[in-house]
PDB file of N, CA, C, O and CB in Angstrom:
ATOM      1  N   MET A   1      14.611   7.567  14.322  1.00  0.00           N
ATOM      2  CA  MET A   1      13.516   6.718  13.914  1.00  0.00           C
ATOM      3  C   MET A   1      14.073   5.626  13.011  1.00  0.00           C
ATOM      4  O   MET A   1      14.889   5.891  12.128  1.00  0.00           O
ATOM      5  CB  MET A   1      12.406   7.535  13.197  1.00  0.00           C
ATOM      6  N   GLY A   2      13.629   4.413  13.240  1.00  0.00           N
ATOM      7  CA  GLY A   2      14.110   3.297  12.441  1.00  0.00           C
ATOM      8  C   GLY A   2      13.556   3.318  11.031  1.00  0.00           C
ATOM      9  O   GLY A   2      12.506   3.905  10.769  1.00  0.00           O
ATOM     10  N   GLU A   3      14.276   2.672  10.126  1.00  0.00           N
ATOM     11  CA  GLU A   3      13.866   2.649   8.715  1.00  0.00           C
ATOM     12  C   GLU A   3      12.513   1.968   8.539  1.00  0.00           C
ATOM     13  O   GLU A   3      11.699   2.420   7.734  1.00  0.00           O
ATOM     14  CB  GLU A   3      14.922   1.934   7.863  1.00  0.00           C
ATOM     15  N   ARG A   4      12.260   0.898   9.271  1.00  0.00           N
ATOM     16  CA  ARG A   4      10.988   0.175   9.159  1.00  0.00           C
ATOM     17  C   ARG A   4       9.820   1.066   9.591  1.00  0.00           C
ATOM     18  O   ARG A   4       8.783   1.099   8.928  1.00  0.00           O
ATOM     19  CB  ARG A   4      11.021  -1.113  10.013  1.00  0.00           C
ATOM     20  N   LYS A   5       9.989   1.784  10.701  1.00  0.00           N
ATOM     21  CA  LYS A   5       8.929   2.668  11.186  1.00  0.00           C
ATOM     22  C   LYS A   5       8.694   3.809  10.196  1.00  0.00           C
ATOM     23  O   LYS A   5       7.547   4.177   9.940  1.00  0.00           O
ATOM     24  CB  LYS A   5       9.287   3.232  12.580  1.00  0.00           C
ATOM     25  N   ARG A   6       9.761   4.367   9.641  1.00  0.00           N
ATOM     26  CA  ARG A   6       9.646   5.451   8.665  1.00  0.00           C
ATOM     27  C   ARG A   6       8.885   4.960   7.423  1.00  0.00           C
ATOM     28  O   ARG A   6       8.054   5.691   6.884  1.00  0.00           O
ATOM     29  CB  ARG A   6      11.054   5.981   8.269  1.00  0.00           C
ATOM     30  N   LEU A   7       9.159   3.738   6.970  1.00  0.00           N
ATOM     31  CA  LEU A   7       8.474   3.175   5.811  1.00  0.00           C
ATOM     32  C   LEU A   7       6.989   3.012   6.098  1.00  0.00           C
ATOM     33  O   LEU A   7       6.159   3.334   5.247  1.00  0.00           O
ATOM     34  CB  LEU A   7       9.092   1.825   5.420  1.00  0.00           C
ATOM     35  N   LYS A   8       6.638   2.514   7.290  1.00  0.00           N
ATOM     36  CA  LYS A   8       5.227   2.349   7.642  1.00  0.00           C
ATOM     37  C   LYS A   8       4.513   3.694   7.663  1.00  0.00           C
ATOM     38  O   LYS A   8       3.378   3.793   7.196  1.00  0.00           O
ATOM     39  CB  LYS A   8       5.091   1.658   9.005  1.00  0.00           C
ATOM     40  N   MET A   9       5.154   4.730   8.196  1.00  0.00           N
ATOM     41  CA  MET A   9       4.545   6.054   8.242  1.00  0.00           C
ATOM     42  C   MET A   9       4.340   6.596   6.835  1.00  0.00           C
ATOM     43  O   MET A   9       3.311   7.212   6.555  1.00  0.00           O
ATOM     44  CB  MET A   9       5.411   7.019   9.062  1.00  0.00           C
ATOM     45  N   THR A  10       5.297   6.377   5.952  1.00  0.00           N
ATOM     46  CA  THR A  10       5.186   6.837   4.571  1.00  0.00           C
ATOM     47  C   THR A  10       4.055   6.110   3.863  1.00  0.00           C
ATOM     48  O   THR A  10       3.270   6.735   3.150  1.00  0.00           O
ATOM     49  CB  THR A  10       6.509   6.626   3.820  1.00  0.00           C
ATOM     50  N   GLN A  11       3.962   4.811   4.047  1.00  0.00           N
ATOM     51  CA  GLN A  11       2.899   4.039   3.416  1.00  0.00           C
ATOM     52  C   GLN A  11       1.535   4.489   3.914  1.00  0.00           C
ATOM     53  O   GLN A  11       0.594   4.573   3.125  1.00  0.00           O
ATOM     54  CB  GLN A  11       3.091   2.548   3.681  1.00  0.00           C
ATOM     55  N   ALA A  12       1.405   4.780   5.203  1.00  0.00           N
ATOM     56  CA  ALA A  12       0.134   5.225   5.759  1.00  0.00           C
ATOM     57  C   ALA A  12      -0.264   6.585   5.199  1.00  0.00           C
ATOM     58  O   ALA A  12      -1.446   6.832   4.962  1.00  0.00           O
ATOM     59  CB  ALA A  12       0.213   5.286   7.282  1.00  0.00           C
ATOM     60  N   SER A  13       0.701   7.464   4.986  1.00  0.00           N
ATOM     61  CA  SER A  13       0.381   8.809   4.516  1.00  0.00           C
ATOM     62  C   SER A  13      -0.023   8.834   3.047  1.00  0.00           C
ATOM     63  O   SER A  13      -0.680   9.784   2.623  1.00  0.00           O
ATOM     64  CB  SER A  13       1.562   9.722   4.731  1.00  0.00           C
ATOM     65  N   VAL A  14       0.339   7.836   2.262  1.00  0.00           N
ATOM     66  CA  VAL A  14      -0.034   7.817   0.854  1.00  0.00           C
ATOM     67  C   VAL A  14      -1.201   6.876   0.576  1.00  0.00           C
ATOM     68  O   VAL A  14      -1.576   6.686  -0.581  1.00  0.00           O
ATOM     69  CB  VAL A  14       1.154   7.418   0.014  1.00  0.00           C
ATOM     70  N   HIS A  15      -1.781   6.286   1.621  1.00  0.00           N
ATOM     71  CA  HIS A  15      -2.923   5.395   1.437  1.00  0.00           C
ATOM     72  C   HIS A  15      -4.113   6.197   0.922  1.00  0.00           C
ATOM     73  O   HIS A  15      -4.446   7.243   1.478  1.00  0.00           O
ATOM     74  CB  HIS A  15      -3.282   4.672   2.762  1.00  0.00           C
ATOM     75  N   LYS A  16      -4.744   5.716  -0.121  1.00  0.00           N
ATOM     76  CA  LYS A  16      -5.911   6.376  -0.676  1.00  0.00           C
ATOM     77  C   LYS A  16      -7.059   5.378  -0.737  1.00  0.00           C
ATOM     78  O   LYS A  16      -6.853   4.172  -0.868  1.00  0.00           O
ATOM     79  CB  LYS A  16      -5.607   6.960  -2.079  1.00  0.00           C
ATOM     80  N   GLU A  17      -8.255   5.904  -0.640  1.00  0.00           N
ATOM     81  CA  GLU A  17      -9.433   5.060  -0.762  1.00  0.00           C
ATOM     82  C   GLU A  17      -9.634   4.696  -2.227  1.00  0.00           C
ATOM     83  O   GLU A  17      -9.142   5.403  -3.106  1.00  0.00           O
ATOM     84  CB  GLU A  17     -10.688   5.769  -0.191  1.00  0.00           C
ATOM     85  N   PRO A  18     -10.355   3.595  -2.511  1.00  0.00           N
ATOM     86  CA  PRO A  18     -10.644   3.243  -3.898  1.00  0.00           C
ATOM     87  C   PRO A  18     -11.372   4.394  -4.594  1.00  0.00           C
ATOM     88  O   PRO A  18     -12.317   4.956  -4.040  1.00  0.00           O
ATOM     89  CB  PRO A  18     -11.487   1.950  -3.966  1.00  0.00           C
ATOM     90  N   GLY A  19     -10.942   4.741  -5.785  1.00  0.00           N
ATOM     91  CA  GLY A  19     -11.562   5.818  -6.544  1.00  0.00           C
ATOM     92  C   GLY A  19     -10.980   7.187  -6.265  1.00  0.00           C
ATOM     93  O   GLY A  19     -11.281   8.140  -6.983  1.00  0.00           O
ATOM     94  N   GLN A  20     -10.160   7.307  -5.243  1.00  0.00           N
ATOM     95  CA  GLN A  20      -9.564   8.603  -4.913  1.00  0.00           C
ATOM     96  C   GLN A  20      -8.358   8.850  -5.803  1.00  0.00           C
ATOM     97  O   GLN A  20      -7.533   7.960  -6.012  1.00  0.00           O
ATOM     98  CB  GLN A  20      -9.158   8.664  -3.418  1.00  0.00           C
ATOM     99  N   VAL A  21      -8.265  10.059  -6.321  1.00  0.00           N
ATOM    100  CA  VAL A  21      -7.121  10.419  -7.157  1.00  0.00           C
ATOM    101  C   VAL A  21      -6.327  11.534  -6.498  1.00  0.00           C
ATOM    102  O   VAL A  21      -6.788  12.171  -5.551  1.00  0.00           O
ATOM    103  CB  VAL A  21      -7.581  10.847  -8.566  1.00  0.00           C
ATOM    104  N   THR A  22      -5.147  11.755  -7.008  1.00  0.00           N
ATOM    105  CA  THR A  22      -4.285  12.799  -6.477  1.00  0.00           C
ATOM    106  C   THR A  22      -4.918  14.161  -6.717  1.00  0.00           C
ATOM    107  O   THR A  22      -5.537  14.389  -7.756  1.00  0.00           O
ATOM    108  CB  THR A  22      -2.885  12.731  -7.115  1.00  0.00           C
ATOM    109  N   GLY A  23      -4.764  15.054  -5.767  1.00  0.00           N
ATOM    110  CA  GLY A  23      -5.322  16.394  -5.877  1.00  0.00           C
ATOM    111  C   GLY A  23      -4.644  17.230  -6.950  1.00  0.00           C
ATOM    112  O   GLY A  23      -3.539  16.918  -7.395  1.00  0.00           O
ATOM    113  N   ILE A  24      -5.306  18.274  -7.349  1.00  0.00           N
ATOM    114  CA  ILE A  24      -4.760  19.208  -8.333  1.00  0.00           C
ATOM    115  C   ILE A  24      -3.803  20.147  -7.615  1.00  0.00           C
ATOM    116  O   ILE A  24      -4.088  20.604  -6.509  1.00  0.00           O
ATOM    117  CB  ILE A  24      -5.896  20.008  -9.057  1.00  0.00           C
ATOM    118  N   ILE A  25      -2.684  20.431  -8.234  1.00  0.00           N
ATOM    119  CA  ILE A  25      -1.720  21.371  -7.667  1.00  0.00           C
ATOM    120  C   ILE A  25      -1.957  22.726  -8.329  1.00  0.00           C
ATOM    121  O   ILE A  25      -1.890  22.850  -9.552  1.00  0.00           O
ATOM    122  CB  ILE A  25      -0.233  20.879  -7.877  1.00  0.00           C
ATOM    123  N   TRP A  26      -2.236  23.736  -7.512  1.00  0.00           N
ATOM    124  CA  TRP A  26      -2.520  25.082  -8.003  1.00  0.00           C
ATOM    125  C   TRP A  26      -1.273  25.932  -7.817  1.00  0.00           C
ATOM    126  O   TRP A  26      -0.866  26.200  -6.686  1.00  0.00           O
ATOM    127  CB  TRP A  26      -3.745  25.714  -7.263  1.00  0.00           C
ATOM    128  N   ARG A  27      -0.661  26.360  -8.920  1.00  0.00           N
ATOM    129  CA  ARG A  27       0.558  27.176  -8.872  1.00  0.00           C
ATOM    130  C   ARG A  27       0.417  28.348  -9.827  1.00  0.00           C
ATOM    131  O   ARG A  27      -0.192  28.230 -10.890  1.00  0.00           O
ATOM    132  CB  ARG A  27       1.814  26.331  -9.228  1.00  0.00           C
ATOM    133  N   GLY A  28       0.968  29.444  -9.449  1.00  0.00           N
ATOM    134  CA  GLY A  28       0.981  30.614 -10.324  1.00  0.00           C
ATOM    135  C   GLY A  28      -0.318  31.396 -10.273  1.00  0.00           C
ATOM    136  O   GLY A  28      -1.335  30.894  -9.794  1.00  0.00           O
ATOM    137  N   PRO A  29      -0.284  32.622 -10.766  1.00  0.00           N
ATOM    138  CA  PRO A  29      -1.440  33.504 -10.668  1.00  0.00           C
ATOM    139  C   PRO A  29      -2.676  33.011 -11.417  1.00  0.00           C
ATOM    140  O   PRO A  29      -3.792  33.156 -10.918  1.00  0.00           O
ATOM    141  CB  PRO A  29      -1.072  34.846 -11.176  1.00  0.00           C
ATOM    142  N   THR A  30      -2.501  32.437 -12.596  1.00  0.00           N
ATOM    143  CA  THR A  30      -3.654  31.947 -13.359  1.00  0.00           C
ATOM    144  C   THR A  30      -4.329  30.792 -12.637  1.00  0.00           C
ATOM    145  O   THR A  30      -5.555  30.757 -12.529  1.00  0.00           O
ATOM    146  CB  THR A  30      -3.224  31.509 -14.765  1.00  0.00           C
ATOM    147  N   ASP A  31      -3.535  29.845 -12.140  1.00  0.00           N
ATOM    148  CA  ASP A  31      -4.092  28.723 -11.381  1.00  0.00           C
ATOM    149  C   ASP A  31      -4.804  29.212 -10.128  1.00  0.00           C
ATOM    150  O   ASP A  31      -5.877  28.715  -9.786  1.00  0.00           O
ATOM    151  CB  ASP A  31      -2.988  27.729 -11.002  1.00  0.00           C
ATOM    152  N   LEU A  32      -4.214  30.180  -9.445  1.00  0.00           N
ATOM    153  CA  LEU A  32      -4.824  30.685  -8.215  1.00  0.00           C
ATOM    154  C   LEU A  32      -6.127  31.426  -8.503  1.00  0.00           C
ATOM    155  O   LEU A  32      -7.055  31.370  -7.696  1.00  0.00           O
ATOM    156  CB  LEU A  32      -3.851  31.607  -7.481  1.00  0.00           C
ATOM    157  N   GLN A  33      -6.212  32.115  -9.632  1.00  0.00           N
ATOM    158  CA  GLN A  33      -7.470  32.754 -10.032  1.00  0.00           C
ATOM    159  C   GLN A  33      -8.530  31.695 -10.318  1.00  0.00           C
ATOM    160  O   GLN A  33      -9.690  31.848  -9.934  1.00  0.00           O
ATOM    161  CB  GLN A  33      -7.259  33.654 -11.276  1.00  0.00           C
ATOM    162  N   THR A  34      -8.131  30.632 -10.989  1.00  0.00           N
ATOM    163  CA  THR A  34      -9.055  29.538 -11.281  1.00  0.00           C
ATOM    164  C   THR A  34      -9.540  28.897  -9.990  1.00  0.00           C
ATOM    165  O   THR A  34     -10.731  28.624  -9.841  1.00  0.00           O
ATOM    166  CB  THR A  34      -8.388  28.486 -12.182  1.00  0.00           C
ATOM    167  N   TYR A  35      -8.621  28.654  -9.053  1.00  0.00           N
ATOM    168  CA  TYR A  35      -9.003  28.059  -7.773  1.00  0.00           C
ATOM    169  C   TYR A  35      -9.951  28.985  -7.009  1.00  0.00           C
ATOM    170  O   TYR A  35     -10.926  28.522  -6.416  1.00  0.00           O
ATOM    171  CB  TYR A  35      -7.752  27.758  -6.923  1.00  0.00           C
ATOM    172  N   ALA A  36      -9.671  30.285  -7.023  1.00  0.00           N
ATOM    173  CA  ALA A  36     -10.539  31.239  -6.327  1.00  0.00           C
ATOM    174  C   ALA A  36     -11.949  31.210  -6.925  1.00  0.00           C
ATOM    175  O   ALA A  36     -12.937  31.262  -6.193  1.00  0.00           O
ATOM    176  CB  ALA A  36      -9.948  32.672  -6.406  1.00  0.00           C
ATOM    177  N   ALA A  37     -12.039  31.128  -8.254  1.00  0.00           N
ATOM    178  CA  ALA A  37     -13.344  31.044  -8.914  1.00  0.00           C
ATOM    179  C   ALA A  37     -14.052  29.744  -8.541  1.00  0.00           C
ATOM    180  O   ALA A  37     -15.257  29.740  -8.291  1.00  0.00           O
ATOM    181  CB  ALA A  37     -13.185  31.144 -10.445  1.00  0.00           C
ATOM    182  N   LEU A  38     -13.311  28.654  -8.503  1.00  0.00           N
ATOM    183  CA  LEU A  38     -13.876  27.365  -8.110  1.00  0.00           C
ATOM    184  C   LEU A  38     -14.380  27.413  -6.675  1.00  0.00           C
ATOM    185  O   LEU A  38     -15.476  26.933  -6.384  1.00  0.00           O
ATOM    186  CB  LEU A  38     -12.836  26.249  -8.269  1.00  0.00           C
ATOM    187  N   LYS A  39     -13.591  27.985  -5.783  1.00  0.00           N
ATOM    188  CA  LYS A  39     -13.974  28.089  -4.373  1.00  0.00           C
ATOM    189  C   LYS A  39     -15.231  28.944  -4.220  1.00  0.00           C
ATOM    190  O   LYS A  39     -16.114  28.623  -3.425  1.00  0.00           O
ATOM    191  CB  LYS A  39     -12.819  28.685  -3.540  1.00  0.00           C
ATOM    192  N   SER A  40     -15.306  30.018  -4.976  1.00  0.00           N
ATOM    193  CA  SER A  40     -16.484  30.887  -4.954  1.00  0.00           C
ATOM    194  C   SER A  40     -17.718  30.143  -5.474  1.00  0.00           C
ATOM    195  O   SER A  40     -18.798  30.234  -4.892  1.00  0.00           O
ATOM    196  CB  SER A  40     -16.233  32.157  -5.795  1.00  0.00           C
ATOM    197  N   TYR A  41     -17.545  29.407  -6.574  1.00  0.00           N
ATOM    198  CA  TYR A  41     -18.637  28.604  -7.128  1.00  0.00           C
ATOM    199  C   TYR A  41     -19.104  27.559  -6.119  1.00  0.00           C
ATOM    200  O   TYR A  41     -20.304  27.352  -5.940  1.00  0.00           O
ATOM    201  CB  TYR A  41     -18.196  27.919  -8.436  1.00  0.00           C
ATOM    202  N   ALA A  42     -18.158  26.908  -5.467  1.00  0.00           N
ATOM    203  CA  ALA A  42     -18.500  25.891  -4.471  1.00  0.00           C
ATOM    204  C   ALA A  42     -19.321  26.500  -3.340  1.00  0.00           C
ATOM    205  O   ALA A  42     -20.317  25.917  -2.911  1.00  0.00           O
ATOM    206  CB  ALA A  42     -17.226  25.237  -3.909  1.00  0.00           C
ATOM    207  N   ALA A  43     -18.911  27.659  -2.861  1.00  0.00           N
ATOM    208  CA  ALA A  43     -19.644  28.321  -1.778  1.00  0.00           C
ATOM    209  C   ALA A  43     -21.045  28.732  -2.236  1.00  0.00           C
ATOM    210  O   ALA A  43     -22.014  28.580  -1.492  1.00  0.00           O
ATOM    211  CB  ALA A  43     -18.866  29.555  -1.280  1.00  0.00           C
ATOM    212  N   ALA A  44     -21.148  29.250  -3.455  1.00  0.00           N
ATOM    213  CA  ALA A  44     -22.437  29.705  -3.979  1.00  0.00           C
ATOM    214  C   ALA A  44     -23.415  28.557  -4.193  1.00  0.00           C
ATOM    215  O   ALA A  44     -24.629  28.748  -4.119  1.00  0.00           O
ATOM    216  CB  ALA A  44     -22.233  30.446  -5.282  1.00  0.00           C
ATOM    217  N   THR A  45     -22.886  27.368  -4.458  1.00  0.00           N
ATOM    218  CA  THR A  45     -23.738  26.200  -4.699  1.00  0.00           C
ATOM    219  C   THR A  45     -23.783  25.261  -3.498  1.00  0.00           C
ATOM    220  O   THR A  45     -24.290  24.143  -3.589  1.00  0.00           O
ATOM    221  CB  THR A  45     -23.249  25.443  -5.920  1.00  0.00           C
ATOM    222  N   ASP A  46     -23.243  25.732  -2.367  1.00  0.00           N
ATOM    223  CA  ASP A  46     -23.257  24.985  -1.106  1.00  0.00           C
ATOM    224  C   ASP A  46     -22.652  23.585  -1.256  1.00  0.00           C
ATOM    225  O   ASP A  46     -23.243  22.588  -0.842  1.00  0.00           O
ATOM    226  CB  ASP A  46     -24.687  24.874  -0.583  1.00  0.00           C
ATOM    227  N   GLN A  47     -21.462  23.537  -1.857  1.00  0.00           N
ATOM    228  CA  GLN A  47     -20.731  22.289  -2.052  1.00  0.00           C
ATOM    229  C   GLN A  47     -19.308  22.458  -1.535  1.00  0.00           C
ATOM    230  O   GLN A  47     -18.831  23.574  -1.331  1.00  0.00           O
ATOM    231  CB  GLN A  47     -20.729  21.872  -3.549  1.00  0.00           C
ATOM    232  N   SER A  48     -18.648  21.337  -1.331  1.00  0.00           N
ATOM    233  CA  SER A  48     -17.213  21.398  -1.054  1.00  0.00           C
ATOM    234  C   SER A  48     -16.506  21.745  -2.362  1.00  0.00           C
ATOM    235  O   SER A  48     -17.074  21.589  -3.443  1.00  0.00           O
ATOM    236  CB  SER A  48     -16.677  20.036  -0.454  1.00  0.00           C
ATOM    237  N   VAL A  49     -15.283  22.210  -2.258  1.00  0.00           N
ATOM    238  CA  VAL A  49     -14.503  22.525  -3.453  1.00  0.00           C
ATOM    239  C   VAL A  49     -14.315  21.260  -4.292  1.00  0.00           C
ATOM    240  O   VAL A  49     -14.397  21.313  -5.519  1.00  0.00           O
ATOM    241  CB  VAL A  49     -13.126  23.137  -3.069  1.00  0.00           C
ATOM    242  N   ALA A  50     -14.064  20.129  -3.641  1.00  0.00           N
ATOM    243  CA  ALA A  50     -13.869  18.867  -4.366  1.00  0.00           C
ATOM    244  C   ALA A  50     -15.135  18.462  -5.118  1.00  0.00           C
ATOM    245  O   ALA A  50     -15.062  18.039  -6.272  1.00  0.00           O
ATOM    246  CB  ALA A  50     -13.457  17.749  -3.394  1.00  0.00           C
ATOM    247  N   ALA A  51     -16.294  18.590  -4.470  1.00  0.00           N
ATOM    248  CA  ALA A  51     -17.553  18.223  -5.123  1.00  0.00           C
ATOM    249  C   ALA A  51     -17.844  19.150  -6.300  1.00  0.00           C
ATOM    250  O   ALA A  51     -18.307  18.702  -7.349  1.00  0.00           O
ATOM    251  CB  ALA A  51     -18.715  18.266  -4.114  1.00  0.00           C
ATOM    252  N   ALA A  52     -17.573  20.437  -6.124  1.00  0.00           N
ATOM    253  CA  ALA A  52     -17.786  21.400  -7.210  1.00  0.00           C
ATOM    254  C   ALA A  52     -16.860  21.101  -8.384  1.00  0.00           C
ATOM    255  O   ALA A  52     -17.284  21.146  -9.538  1.00  0.00           O
ATOM    256  CB  ALA A  52     -17.559  22.840  -6.710  1.00  0.00           C
ATOM    257  N   ALA A  53     -15.599  20.796  -8.094  1.00  0.00           N
ATOM    258  CA  ALA A  53     -14.645  20.468  -9.155  1.00  0.00           C
ATOM    259  C   ALA A  53     -15.105  19.232  -9.918  1.00  0.00           C
ATOM    260  O   ALA A  53     -15.058  19.203 -11.148  1.00  0.00           O
ATOM    261  CB  ALA A  53     -13.234  20.241  -8.570  1.00  0.00           C
ATOM    262  N   LYS A  54     -15.543  18.226  -9.199  1.00  0.00           N
ATOM    263  CA  LYS A  54     -16.007  16.991  -9.840  1.00  0.00           C
ATOM    264  C   LYS A  54     -17.221  17.277 -10.723  1.00  0.00           C
ATOM    265  O   LYS A  54     -17.304  16.790 -11.851  1.00  0.00           O
ATOM    266  CB  LYS A  54     -16.356  15.921  -8.775  1.00  0.00           C
ATOM    267  N   GLN A  55     -18.157  18.065 -10.205  1.00  0.00           N
ATOM    268  CA  GLN A  55     -19.350  18.409 -10.973  1.00  0.00           C
ATOM    269  C   GLN A  55     -18.982  19.160 -12.255  1.00  0.00           C
ATOM    270  O   GLN A  55     -19.491  18.847 -13.331  1.00  0.00           O
ATOM    271  CB  GLN A  55     -20.307  19.254 -10.121  1.00  0.00           C
ATOM    272  N   LEU A  56     -18.103  20.143 -12.136  1.00  0.00           N
ATOM    273  CA  LEU A  56     -17.716  20.932 -13.305  1.00  0.00           C
ATOM    274  C   LEU A  56     -16.946  20.102 -14.328  1.00  0.00           C
ATOM    275  O   LEU A  56     -17.119  20.295 -15.532  1.00  0.00           O
ATOM    276  CB  LEU A  56     -16.876  22.123 -12.875  1.00  0.00           C
ATOM    277  N   ILE A  57     -16.111  19.195 -13.873  1.00  0.00           N
ATOM    278  CA  ILE A  57     -15.388  18.307 -14.795  1.00  0.00           C
ATOM    279  C   ILE A  57     -16.371  17.410 -15.534  1.00  0.00           C
ATOM    280  O   ILE A  57     -16.257  17.232 -16.747  1.00  0.00           O
ATOM    281  CB  ILE A  57     -14.347  17.448 -14.034  1.00  0.00           C
ATOM    282  N   GLN A  58     -17.341  16.843 -14.811  1.00  0.00           N
ATOM    283  CA  GLN A  58     -18.332  15.974 -15.439  1.00  0.00           C
ATOM    284  C   GLN A  58     -19.148  16.733 -16.485  1.00  0.00           C
ATOM    285  O   GLN A  58     -19.373  16.231 -17.585  1.00  0.00           O
ATOM    286  CB  GLN A  58     -19.262  15.376 -14.379  1.00  0.00           C
ATOM    287  N   LEU A  59     -19.591  17.952 -16.136  1.00  0.00           N
ATOM    288  CA  LEU A  59     -20.369  18.756 -17.081  1.00  0.00           C
ATOM    289  C   LEU A  59     -19.541  19.144 -18.303  1.00  0.00           C
ATOM    290  O   LEU A  59     -20.021  19.077 -19.434  1.00  0.00           O
ATOM    291  CB  LEU A  59     -20.899  20.012 -16.393  1.00  0.00           C
ATOM    292  N   SER A  60     -18.306  19.546 -18.068  1.00  0.00           N
ATOM    293  CA  SER A  60     -17.426  19.944 -19.164  1.00  0.00           C
ATOM    294  C   SER A  60     -17.154  18.780 -20.112  1.00  0.00           C
ATOM    295  O   SER A  60     -17.200  18.939 -21.332  1.00  0.00           O
ATOM    296  CB  SER A  60     -16.110  20.488 -18.613  1.00  0.00           C
ATOM    297  N   LEU A  61     -16.872  17.617 -19.547  1.00  0.00           N
ATOM    298  CA  LEU A  61     -16.616  16.442 -20.391  1.00  0.00           C
ATOM    299  C   LEU A  61     -17.856  16.040 -21.168  1.00  0.00           C
ATOM    300  O   LEU A  61     -17.764  15.694 -22.346  1.00  0.00           O
ATOM    301  CB  LEU A  61     -16.135  15.267 -19.542  1.00  0.00           C
ATOM    302  N   ALA A  62     -19.010  16.081 -20.526  1.00  0.00           N
ATOM    303  CA  ALA A  62     -20.252  15.741 -21.217  1.00  0.00           C
ATOM    304  C   ALA A  62     -20.481  16.697 -22.385  1.00  0.00           C
ATOM    305  O   ALA A  62     -20.878  16.272 -23.470  1.00  0.00           O
ATOM    306  CB  ALA A  62     -21.449  15.784 -20.242  1.00  0.00           C
ATOM    307  N   ASN A  63     -20.232  17.990 -22.160  1.00  0.00           N
ATOM    308  CA  ASN A  63     -20.390  18.976 -23.239  1.00  0.00           C
ATOM    309  C   ASN A  63     -19.402  18.729 -24.373  1.00  0.00           C
ATOM    310  O   ASN A  63     -19.777  18.823 -25.542  1.00  0.00           O
ATOM    311  CB  ASN A  63     -20.207  20.396 -22.695  1.00  0.00           C
ATOM    312  N   GLN A  64     -18.164  18.419 -24.056  1.00  0.00           N
ATOM    313  CA  GLN A  64     -17.140  18.177 -25.076  1.00  0.00           C
ATOM    314  C   GLN A  64     -17.425  16.902 -25.867  1.00  0.00           C
ATOM    315  O   GLN A  64     -17.220  16.859 -27.081  1.00  0.00           O
ATOM    316  CB  GLN A  64     -15.760  18.087 -24.426  1.00  0.00           C
ATOM    317  N   LEU A  65     -17.893  15.876 -25.181  1.00  0.00           N
ATOM    318  CA  LEU A  65     -18.138  14.594 -25.846  1.00  0.00           C
ATOM    319  C   LEU A  65     -19.401  14.613 -26.698  1.00  0.00           C
ATOM    320  O   LEU A  65     -19.549  13.800 -27.610  1.00  0.00           O
ATOM    321  CB  LEU A  65     -18.238  13.487 -24.816  1.00  0.00           C
ATOM    322  N   ASN A  66     -20.310  15.537 -26.404  1.00  0.00           N
ATOM    323  CA  ASN A  66     -21.564  15.617 -27.157  1.00  0.00           C
ATOM    324  C   ASN A  66     -21.512  16.627 -28.294  1.00  0.00           C
ATOM    325  O   ASN A  66     -22.550  16.944 -28.875  1.00  0.00           O
ATOM    326  CB  ASN A  66     -22.695  15.971 -26.230  1.00  0.00           C
ATOM    327  N   LYS A  67     -20.344  17.135 -28.622  1.00  0.00           N
ATOM    328  CA  LYS A  67     -20.220  18.095 -29.733  1.00  0.00           C
ATOM    329  C   LYS A  67     -20.258  17.383 -31.055  1.00  0.00           C
ATOM    330  O   LYS A  67     -20.167  18.022 -32.104  1.00  0.00           O
ATOM    331  CB  LYS A  67     -18.928  18.904 -29.619  1.00  0.00           C
TER     332      LYS A  67
END
């Protein structure tokens, strides 16, 4: 594969929409327990994991900022 084609493929794979941020990396047992709890919460509230994470971050920040 040529260098130019490889560069185009790399650029396409890292393209993000406006407002999109890099995903969270879950490593180790504590992180995996947290992810499992998040996934369970998302299922219980009929949301995607991403939507549930965003909701919980917004609520947590609002609570912290209003102390």
